[in-house]
N, C-alpha and C positions, 0 to 999 in steps of 0.2 A: 816293398811286399805288396802282394795282392791276393785275392781269394781264388781258388781253384778247386776242382774236384780231383781227387787222387785214387788211383786204383792200387793198393798196396800188394795185392797178390790176386791170383785167379779165384773167382768166386761168382756168387749171386749178387744181384743189385745193392743188397745190404751193405757189402763191403766198401763201397764208395765213401770217401771222407770228404769233408768241406774243410779245407786247411788253408793257412797262410803259406805262401810259396815266394820265392824270390822273383822280383820283377825281370822278365827277360830283356835282353838288349838286342837290337837288329844288327847284323853284319852287313857287309857289302851286298846290294841286290836283295835286301830283305825289308821288311816293314814291321814296325812295332803298331799293332792295331787295338784300340779300345773296343771291345766286344759288344755289340748293342743286342745281338741274337746269336745264339749257337742252335745247331740242329742235332736233334737226337735221331739216331739211326741204328739200324740192326747191326750194321758192322761194329758199331761201338760195343754192343753187348756180346758179340762174338769174340772181340778182343779182351773185354774184361773176363769173361768166362774161361779163357784159355783155348778156345776153338782155333783161333790164329796165335801162333808163337809170338810172346811178347817178353820184354825186359821190364821186369817189375821193380820199384813203383813207376807210374807213368799217369800223365794227364791225359784223358781220352778226348775224343772229338777230332773231327777232320773239316766240318762245316761252319762257317760262321760269316756274319757281315758286321761291318763296323766302320770306324774313322781312324785314319792313319793319324798317329800322334808323334812318330818319328820315322823317317825314311832314311835307310842306309845308302851309301854311295852306289851311283849308277843303278838306282831302283827304277827311275822313271816316275816315281809317285812323289807327291808333296804332302806335308802336313795338311789336314784337313779333308784329304780325298777320302770319298767313300768307296769302300771295296769289299768283295765277297770271294768266298772260295769253297770249293769242294774238296780240295786237296791240301788242307793245312794239317796242323798237328797241335794237340793241346788246348783246343778251342772250347772246352769246358773251363773256362777262366774269364777273369774280367779284363785281361790282356793277354794276346797271343802275337807271337812272332810268325810271319809268313813269308815264303819267298815270293819276291815281286813276280816272277814268272807264272806263278799259278794264281795271282790276285787279278780280280776282274773288276774294273770300273762298274760302279752302280749307278744307272742312267738317272736323270731328274724324273720324278714321278713314280720311281719304285721305291717303297720304304724298305728300311733295313730289313724289317721282319719278312717282307715278301722276297727280298734277295736271298736271305739265309734259307728260307724254304724252298727256293727254286734251284739252288747249286746241286746238290747230291740227287735229290729224286727228280728234279727237273731234267737234269742232263742224263740221268739214267733213262728216264722215259724216252728222252730225245734219241739216244743212240740205239735204243731197243727197236724202236719202229723205223729208224731212218738208216741204220748201219748194220746191225745184227740180222735182222730180218726186214729189209725195206718193203714196207706194205704197200700194195698197189690198190687203186681203186677196185672195189668189187670183190676183194679178199675178205676173209672171215677170220677173226682173231678171237681167242679165249684169254681173258686176263682174269688171273685170280686176285683176290683181295682187292676188289674194285673200288672199295671206300678207303683204302690205305693212301699213304701219300704218294707212292709210285703210281698206284692203280688210277686215282681220280686224274692225275694229269695224263697219263697214257690213254685213258679212254677218251680224252678231248683231242690229244693229238692223232689218235687212229680215226676218230670220225672226221677231222679236218682233212684226211687223206682218202676220204669217202669207203673205208672199211665198215663191214658190220662187225658190232662188237658184242660177244657174250661175256658176261662176267660172274664171278662168285662172290658171295658176301655171307655174313653168318646171321644178321639181324635185319628186322625191318627198317630200323633206323639206317643201317648201312646200305640197305637197298634203295631208299629214296635218294641217297647221296649220290650213287652210282647211276641212277636214272637222270638226276639232275645233270650229272656229267656228260650225257648223251648216250649211255649204254643202251643197245637194242633189246637185250635179253639179259634178266638178272636172275641168278639161280642161287640155291643153297648148295652147300658142298655135298651133302649127302646124294649120292646116285646121279653126280652131273654128268658123268659120261652118257648114260642112256639119253639124258634130256639133250645134250649136245649133238648126238648122232640124230635125234629125232628133228632138231631145229634145222639140221643141215642135210636133210634128205637121206640120211644113212652115210653121207660121205665123209664128214669130219672136218674140223677146220683147218685152215692152211698153217696157223701158227698157234702155240700155247706160249704165253709169257708166264712164267711161274716163279713167284719170289716165295712161295710157301714151302716148298721143298718136300721133305719126307712124307707128309700126310696127303699130299696131292700128286705126287710124282708118277705113280702108276697109272692112274685114272687119267691124268693127263696126257700120258703116251697113248692111251686108249681112246682119246678124243681126236686124234690127229687124223687127217687123210693120208692116203698113200704119197710118199715123198714130202709130208709135211715136217715142220721143224719145231722141235721143243726147246724153248730158250729157258733155261734155269739159271734165274739171276739171283737167287737167295735161298735161304733156309729158315724162315720165320718159324716154322714148327719143328725144326731139326735138320741136319744134313742128311742127304740121301745115302744109303748104305751102298757099298760096292755093287757094280752094276755090270751084268752080262751084255756085251755089246751085241750078241747074236739076235737079242729081243729087237734090235733096231731093224734087223733083216726080216724076221718073221712077222713083225708088225707093219710091214709096208715100204721098206728101204727108207726109214725115217732119218731125220738129222737131229743130233743133239749137240747143244753148246752150253757151255758154262762160263758167260762172259763176266767181266767186271769193269767198272768205270775207268779205272786207271789206263786200261788198254784202249780206250777210245777218247783219250784225251793226249794223244802222243805228241802233239806239235801244238805251238800257240795257236797256229790258224784253225785247227780243229776245235780247240777249247773256246776260242772267241765266236767261231760260226754257230757252235751249240748255245752258248750263253746269248749271243745277239738274237737268233730266233726265238728263244724263250722270252726275253725281255722285250722284243718287239711284239710278241703276241699277247703278253700282258697289257702293255700300253695300247694295244689295238682293241682291247676288250675280248679276244676271243680265246684266252686261256684264264682261267679262274684258278687261283692258289688258295686252297683252304687250310688255313692254319687252325687246326683242331684243338690244340692246347698249348698254353706257354706256362711253364713252371718256373719259380725261382731257381737259380743256380744251386741254392743250397738243397733243394729238392731233386736233385738229378737222380738218386736212387728211385723215388717214386716214379719219376718220368720214365726210367728204363723198365721199371716193374710193369707199369701200364702199358708200354709199348709191347714187352714180351707176351703179356697176358692178353693182347688183342683188344684192350679196353680203350683204344683211341682210334681217331679217324684223322685223315688228312696229315698234315704235318705236325711234328711236336717239337716244340723250341724251348731253350732255356733262356732266361733273362738274367743276365750277370748283376 
């Protein structure tokens, strides 16, 4: 037996239960991993709340880092190896089983906590600016929630590409974090469209990276230049209602996409490329990973409530 968080039914963060569950066993090409740190992400809250259809009860979490305690046949890993993943299952636990295909070796010099913090949000930031809309030097991007886990990493990756970065935050503390990450202009959410237009000489930005969703969607579209791209990658404020695609035409032949990380980790080569570039940047000192808060596993409900309440900055982790 070991401790894990269990979601018995769809609901708010208060429904999460800290319980004894059976210790899982790895099958062929699987690993049993002792979890050192598990990531808390908005997708976990969507699944808990029933936004995504789930079979209840279940153990939440897809992101973790830790040490292999048992390796299944043909896994390619050994006991004692340090691994991390953004594509696991049931990581809100002391032990988790993950497929060897989605486990990434953690290099020396990278802590378990940093590895866990980099997996989902780091690889999300990487695919957003390298694949969904490959930003070129001299382009301008608007990044919402600039002090969040994805936001702080995305700002740094965009600046390394030579982009001008405008970001939105809700407090002075978050503004300082976004500026430290390299943001050129930091705005509050209220009336940001007009300020974006003024900063771009009336043209608008080349791309908006929007993980906030319902609260910012319309104003984000209005902030784009002709033929600009709206990248809606999350819904922290709620999901965007049904949308009339004719608005893309009348607003300047805009592009709209709703990507998800799984579709940008389709091959082992792609997965390893993203992880390698992120790990290398951390080791080189060019990418700072901010861990804003670490909660005991038993306080997962408080961690999710604080994330949803936008009371966190950077990465939120659980420590089993």
